[in-house]
C-alpha positions in Angstrom: 0.2 0.2 -0.4 3.2 2.2 1.1 4.4 2.2 -2.3 1.8 2.9 -4.7 1.1 6.0 -2.4 4.7 7.0 -3.3 3.9 5.9 -6.4 1.0 8.4 -7.0 3.0 11.4 -5.5 5.6 10.4 -7.7 3.9 10.3 -10.8 3.5 13.8 -11.5 7.1 14.8 -11.0 8.1 12.5 -13.6 5.8 13.1 -16.1 6.3 17.2 -15.5 10.1 16.3 -15.8 9.6 13.9 -19.2 7.7 16.7 -20.6 10.4 19.8 -20.2 12.8 17.3 -21.6 11.0 16.7 -24.4 10.3 20.7 -24.5 14.2 21.3 -24.2 14.7 18.5 -26.9 12.4 20.6 -29.0 14.1 23.5 -28.6 17.6 22.5 -28.8 16.9 21.0 -32.1 15.5 23.8 -33.6 18.3 25.9 -32.6 20.3 23.7 -34.0 19.0 23.8 -37.1 18.4 27.3 -37.5 21.8 28.3 -36.0 23.2 25.9 -39.2 21.3 27.4 -41.7 22.1 30.9 -40.2 26.0 30.3 -40.4 26.4 31.5 -44.3 25.0 34.6 -43.5 27.6 37.0 -41.5 28.2 34.0 -39.2 24.9 34.8 -36.6 24.3 31.4 -36.9 27.7 30.6 -34.5 26.2 32.6 -31.9 23.2 30.3 -31.8 24.2 27.0 -32.2 25.6 26.5 -28.4 22.7 27.7 -26.7 21.0 25.0 -29.7 24.0 22.6 -27.7 23.1 24.1 -24.3 19.7 22.9 -24.5 20.2 19.3 -25.4 22.8 18.6 -22.5 20.0 20.0 -19.9 17.6 17.8 -22.1 20.2 14.7 -21.3 20.6 15.6 -18.2 16.9 15.6 -17.1 16.7 12.2 -18.7 19.6 10.7 -16.9 17.8 11.9 -13.6 14.7 10.5 -14.3 
């Protein structure tokens, strides 16, 4: 019975973690694509690429924590 109560308490936090991880992954991929496309244009993409990598690394860290 106690296991069920712990599982019910933990479930919303795990679901929230998966949603946040998916959102960070999605934002990271979009930033990487935009950065890669804008790199030939005055090197603007080189300023955007690190943020894309950062979002992907945060998403990976959240996935490992879950």
